[in-house]
C-alpha positions as CSV (number, residue, x, y, z in Angstrom):
1,N,-6.4,-70.1,2.7
2,S,-5.0,-66.8,4.0
3,N,-6.7,-65.1,7.0
4,A,-7.5,-62.1,4.8
5,M,-9.4,-64.3,2.3
6,R,-11.2,-66.2,5.1
7,E,-12.6,-62.9,6.1
8,V,-13.9,-62.3,2.6
9,Y,-15.6,-65.8,2.5
10,R,-17.2,-65.1,5.9
11,A,-18.5,-61.7,4.6
12,I,-19.9,-63.4,1.4
13,Y,-21.9,-66.0,3.2
14,Q,-23.2,-63.4,5.7
15,V,-24.6,-61.1,3.1
16,A,-25.5,-63.6,0.3
17,P,-28.9,-64.8,1.7
18,T,-30.2,-61.2,1.8
19,D,-31.1,-58.6,-0.8
20,T,-28.7,-56.1,0.8
21,T,-26.7,-53.9,-1.7
22,V,-23.0,-54.9,-1.6
23,L,-20.0,-52.8,-2.4
24,I,-16.9,-54.8,-3.3
25,R,-13.7,-52.8,-3.0
26,G,-10.1,-53.7,-4.0
27,E,-7.4,-53.0,-6.6
28,S,-7.8,-54.0,-10.2
29,G,-7.2,-57.7,-10.7
30,T,-8.0,-58.9,-7.2
31,G,-11.1,-60.8,-8.3
32,K,-14.0,-58.5,-7.5
33,E,-16.2,-60.0,-10.2
34,L,-15.6,-63.5,-8.8
35,V,-16.8,-62.3,-5.4
36,A,-20.0,-60.9,-7.0
37,H,-20.6,-64.3,-8.7
38,A,-20.1,-66.0,-5.4
39,I,-22.7,-63.7,-3.7
40,H,-25.2,-64.3,-6.5
41,Y,-24.9,-68.1,-6.6
42,A,-25.1,-68.4,-2.8
43,S,-28.3,-66.2,-2.8
44,P,-32.0,-67.0,-3.2
45,R,-31.6,-65.3,-6.7
46,A,-29.1,-68.0,-7.9
47,S,-31.6,-69.3,-10.5
48,G,-32.0,-65.8,-11.9
49,P,-29.6,-64.0,-14.3
50,F,-26.3,-62.5,-13.3
51,V,-25.6,-59.4,-15.4
52,R,-22.5,-57.3,-15.4
53,I,-21.9,-53.8,-16.8
54,N,-18.5,-52.1,-16.9
55,C,-19.2,-48.5,-16.1
56,A,-15.7,-47.3,-17.1
57,A,-15.9,-48.7,-20.6
58,L,-18.8,-46.6,-21.9
59,S,-19.5,-42.9,-22.4
60,E,-22.2,-41.3,-20.4
61,S,-24.9,-41.5,-23.2
62,L,-24.0,-45.1,-24.0
63,L,-23.9,-46.1,-20.3
64,E,-27.4,-44.6,-19.7
65,S,-28.9,-46.5,-22.6
66,E,-27.0,-49.7,-21.7
67,L,-28.2,-49.5,-18.1
68,F,-31.8,-48.4,-18.4
69,G,-32.6,-49.3,-22.1
70,H,-34.1,-47.0,-24.6
71,E,-37.2,-46.6,-26.8
72,K,-37.1,-46.5,-30.6
73,G,-36.2,-43.0,-31.8
74,A,-35.0,-41.8,-28.4
75,F,-31.8,-40.6,-30.0
76,T,-29.9,-40.8,-33.3
77,G,-29.2,-44.4,-34.1
78,A,-31.9,-45.8,-31.8
79,D,-33.7,-47.6,-34.6
80,Q,-35.4,-50.1,-32.3
81,T,-36.5,-50.5,-28.7
82,R,-33.8,-52.1,-26.5
83,A,-34.0,-53.5,-22.9
84,G,-31.3,-52.3,-20.5
85,R,-29.2,-54.3,-18.2
86,I,-31.5,-53.6,-15.3
87,E,-34.3,-55.2,-17.2
88,E,-32.1,-58.1,-18.3
89,A,-31.1,-58.7,-14.6
90,E,-34.8,-58.9,-13.5
91,G,-35.1,-61.5,-10.7
92,G,-31.3,-61.8,-10.4
93,T,-28.2,-59.7,-9.7
94,L,-26.7,-56.7,-11.5
95,L,-23.0,-56.0,-11.0
96,L,-22.0,-52.4,-11.6
97,D,-18.3,-52.7,-12.2
98,E,-16.3,-49.5,-11.5
99,I,-19.3,-47.6,-10.1
100,G,-17.0,-44.7,-9.3
101,E,-16.9,-43.7,-13.0
102,F,-20.7,-42.8,-13.1
103,S,-21.5,-39.2,-14.1
104,M,-23.6,-37.1,-11.8
105,T,-26.7,-37.5,-14.1
106,I,-26.6,-41.2,-14.0
107,Q,-25.9,-41.2,-10.3
108,V,-29.3,-39.5,-9.7
109,K,-31.1,-42.1,-11.8
110,L,-29.3,-45.0,-10.1
111,L,-30.2,-43.5,-6.7
112,R,-33.9,-43.8,-7.7
113,V,-33.4,-47.5,-8.6
114,L,-31.8,-48.2,-5.2
115,Q,-34.4,-46.1,-3.2
116,E,-37.6,-46.7,-5.1
117,R,-36.8,-49.8,-7.1
118,E,-38.0,-48.1,-10.3
119,Y,-36.6,-46.6,-13.5
120,Q,-37.5,-45.4,-17.0
121,R,-36.0,-46.3,-20.3
122,V,-34.3,-43.4,-22.2
123,G,-37.0,-41.7,-24.2
124,S,-39.9,-43.2,-22.3
125,S,-42.3,-41.8,-19.6
126,I,-43.3,-45.3,-18.4
127,T,-42.0,-46.2,-15.0
128,R,-40.8,-49.8,-14.6
129,Q,-40.2,-51.8,-11.5
130,A,-36.7,-53.1,-10.8
131,N,-36.6,-56.5,-9.0
132,V,-32.8,-56.7,-9.0
133,R,-30.1,-57.0,-6.4
134,I,-27.4,-54.4,-6.9
135,V,-23.7,-55.4,-6.3
136,A,-21.2,-52.6,-7.0
137,A,-17.5,-52.9,-7.4
138,T,-14.8,-50.2,-7.5
139,H,-11.0,-49.7,-7.1
140,A,-11.5,-46.0,-6.6
141,D,-11.5,-44.1,-3.3
142,L,-15.2,-43.2,-3.1
143,E,-14.7,-41.2,0.1
144,A,-12.3,-38.9,-1.7
145,A,-14.7,-38.7,-4.6
146,V,-17.5,-37.6,-2.3
147,A,-15.3,-35.0,-0.7
148,A,-14.3,-33.7,-4.1
149,G,-18.0,-33.5,-5.2
150,R,-17.6,-36.2,-7.9
151,F,-19.8,-38.7,-6.2
152,R,-23.1,-38.1,-4.5
153,Q,-23.0,-38.6,-0.8
154,D,-26.6,-40.0,-0.7
155,L,-25.7,-42.5,-3.4
156,Y,-22.5,-43.4,-1.5
157,Y,-24.6,-44.3,1.6
158,R,-27.0,-46.3,-0.5
159,V,-24.3,-48.3,-2.2
160,N,-22.0,-48.7,0.8
161,V,-24.5,-50.7,3.0
162,F,-22.2,-53.7,3.2
163,S,-18.6,-53.6,2.1
164,V,-16.4,-56.5,1.1
165,F,-12.7,-55.6,0.8
166,L,-10.4,-57.7,-1.4
167,P,-6.8,-57.5,-0.3
168,P,-4.1,-57.2,-2.9
169,L,-2.1,-60.3,-3.7
170,R,1.1,-58.8,-2.2
171,D,-0.7,-58.9,1.2
172,R,-1.7,-62.5,1.0
173,K,1.4,-64.3,-0.2
174,D,0.2,-67.5,1.6
175,D,-2.3,-67.9,-1.3
176,L,0.3,-67.3,-4.1
177,L,1.3,-71.0,-4.7
178,L,-2.2,-72.3,-4.3
179,L,-3.4,-69.9,-7.0
180,A,-0.4,-70.6,-9.2
181,D,-1.0,-74.4,-9.0
182,H,-4.7,-73.8,-9.8
183,F,-3.8,-71.7,-12.9
184,V,-1.2,-74.4,-14.0
185,E,-4.0,-77.0,-13.9
186,K,-6.4,-74.7,-15.7
187,H,-4.0,-73.9,-18.6
188,N,-2.7,-77.5,-18.8
189,R,-6.3,-78.4,-19.7
190,T,-6.8,-75.6,-22.2
191,M,-3.5,-76.1,-23.9
192,G,-3.2,-79.9,-23.7
193,K,0.0,-79.6,-21.7
194,D,1.4,-81.7,-18.8
195,V,3.2,-79.2,-16.6
196,R,3.6,-80.9,-13.2
197,R,5.4,-78.4,-11.0
198,I,7.1,-75.0,-10.6
199,S,10.8,-74.9,-9.9
200,T,12.3,-73.5,-6.7
201,P,13.9,-70.5,-8.4
202,A,10.6,-69.7,-10.2
203,I,8.8,-69.9,-6.8
204,N,11.4,-67.6,-5.2
205,M,10.9,-65.1,-8.0
206,M,7.1,-65.2,-7.7
207,V,7.2,-64.8,-3.9
208,A,9.6,-61.8,-4.1
209,Y,7.6,-60.0,-6.8
210,H,5.1,-57.3,-5.7
211,W,2.3,-58.2,-8.2
212,P,0.8,-54.8,-9.1
213,G,-1.7,-56.5,-11.4
214,N,-2.8,-58.9,-8.6
215,V,-4.4,-62.3,-9.4
216,R,-5.1,-61.3,-13.0
217,E,-1.4,-60.7,-13.5
218,L,-0.5,-64.0,-11.8
219,E,-2.8,-65.9,-14.2
220,N,-1.3,-64.2,-17.2
221,C,2.2,-65.0,-15.9
222,I,1.3,-68.7,-15.4
223,E,-0.4,-69.0,-18.8
224,R,2.7,-67.7,-20.5
225,A,5.0,-70.1,-18.5
226,V,2.8,-73.1,-19.2
227,L,2.9,-72.3,-22.9
228,L,6.8,-72.0,-22.9
229,S,7.5,-75.1,-20.7
230,T,8.8,-78.1,-22.6
231,D,9.9,-80.4,-19.8
232,G,6.8,-80.4,-17.5
233,V,8.4,-77.8,-15.2
234,I,8.0,-74.0,-15.0
235,H,11.5,-72.6,-14.7
236,G,12.5,-69.0,-13.8
237,H,13.3,-68.2,-17.5
238,H,9.7,-69.0,-18.4
239,L,8.4,-66.1,-16.3
240,P,8.0,-62.6,-17.7
241,P,11.0,-60.2,-17.8
242,S,9.3,-58.1,-15.0
243,L,10.0,-60.9,-12.6
244,Q,13.5,-61.7,-13.8
245,T,15.4,-59.0,-12.0
246,S,18.0,-59.1,-9.3
247,D,15.4,-57.6,-6.9
248,A,12.8,-60.2,-7.8
249,T,14.8,-63.4,-7.4
250,D,16.9,-64.9,-4.6
251,T,18.9,-66.9,-7.2
252,V,20.9,-63.7,-7.9
253,G,20.6,-61.9,-4.6
254,E,23.4,-60.1,-2.9
255,G,26.6,-61.3,-1.3
256,T,29.9,-62.9,-2.4
257,L,30.5,-65.2,-5.4
258,T,30.8,-68.2,-3.1
259,G,27.5,-67.3,-1.4
260,R,25.6,-66.9,-4.7
261,V,27.0,-70.1,-6.1
262,A,25.9,-72.0,-3.0
263,M,22.4,-70.5,-3.3
264,F,22.2,-71.6,-6.9
265,E,23.5,-75.1,-6.0
266,R,20.9,-75.4,-3.3
267,D,18.1,-74.6,-5.7
268,I,19.4,-77.2,-8.2
269,I,19.6,-79.9,-5.5
270,V,16.1,-79.0,-4.1
271,D,14.7,-79.3,-7.6
272,A,16.3,-82.7,-8.1
273,L,14.9,-84.0,-4.8
274,K,11.4,-82.7,-5.7
275,R,11.6,-84.5,-9.0
276,T,12.5,-87.8,-7.3
277,D,10.2,-87.4,-4.3
278,G,13.1,-87.0,-1.9
279,N,15.0,-90.1,-3.1
280,M,18.7,-89.2,-2.6
281,A,20.0,-92.0,-4.8
282,A,17.6,-91.1,-7.7
283,A,18.4,-87.4,-7.3
284,A,22.2,-88.2,-7.5
285,R,21.6,-90.1,-10.7
286,D,19.6,-87.3,-12.1
287,L,22.4,-84.8,-11.4
288,G,25.2,-87.2,-12.6
289,A,26.7,-87.5,-9.1
290,T,27.0,-90.2,-6.4
291,P,24.7,-90.4,-3.4
292,R,27.7,-89.8,-1.1
293,I,28.7,-86.6,-2.9
294,L,25.1,-85.4,-2.9
295,R,24.7,-86.0,0.8
296,Y,27.9,-84.1,1.4
297,R,26.5,-81.2,-0.8
298,V,23.2,-81.2,1.1
299,A,25.0,-80.9,4.4
300,Q,27.1,-78.0,3.0
301,V,24.2,-75.9,1.5
């Protein structure tokens, strides 16, 4: 619901109905593949295939064969003809993940696909037509790569027709709890658990953390916490050690002993009131205190 993500949704629905090439930019773990999925399924190509290839995971020779396909005998080990990902994506969308990792040789061949909509399998002289929509994704600084001569300028202009920038999670903290609740529900289903809420100290820790791994790191964190929870609540000690530092949680914080104890007491009372839907008498019973004492403590903290 953050303003930054509303801009992303607006961009998706502007570009989806067209065949325009899209470049999705953002740090690792921000959800670039999900944006590519959204563009595909909101487009006229939605009934066609959605095919993804991770350019960073393959060597140059393997990437060329994976992307364009190869003929039998084209190279050692090519014991049969194989269709490439471009061919598999015919009539649909091809996501080129981490396009900044392409070698110069493959960049030239990809440029032909984008400009002429045609390609050749490795080891073949037959030109094939490519009826695919290209969506590229990268976390790299392509402008710096162009300046350094690692990325072709003409390919950069062909790929960077319409850019969608995904902000890092640390810049959209408004979405943090919505995403966390979504992942709690998701992993409740997969693990057969019944985690109902996240405690206040755990929320404080998550909000204070800088999330270098973005949404992917958040999901891994919540999956671990759901697994460890035994009372239907995610507590601070269920979160990974990287979040459990004095810098990452307000439950330790700075200040005097009295101030820190008051902060800890406030979190305990807030948790009890959440558990009892704000019922002061029920919260007092839960904490083994009287309503009068609890009201006094609430006024103090």
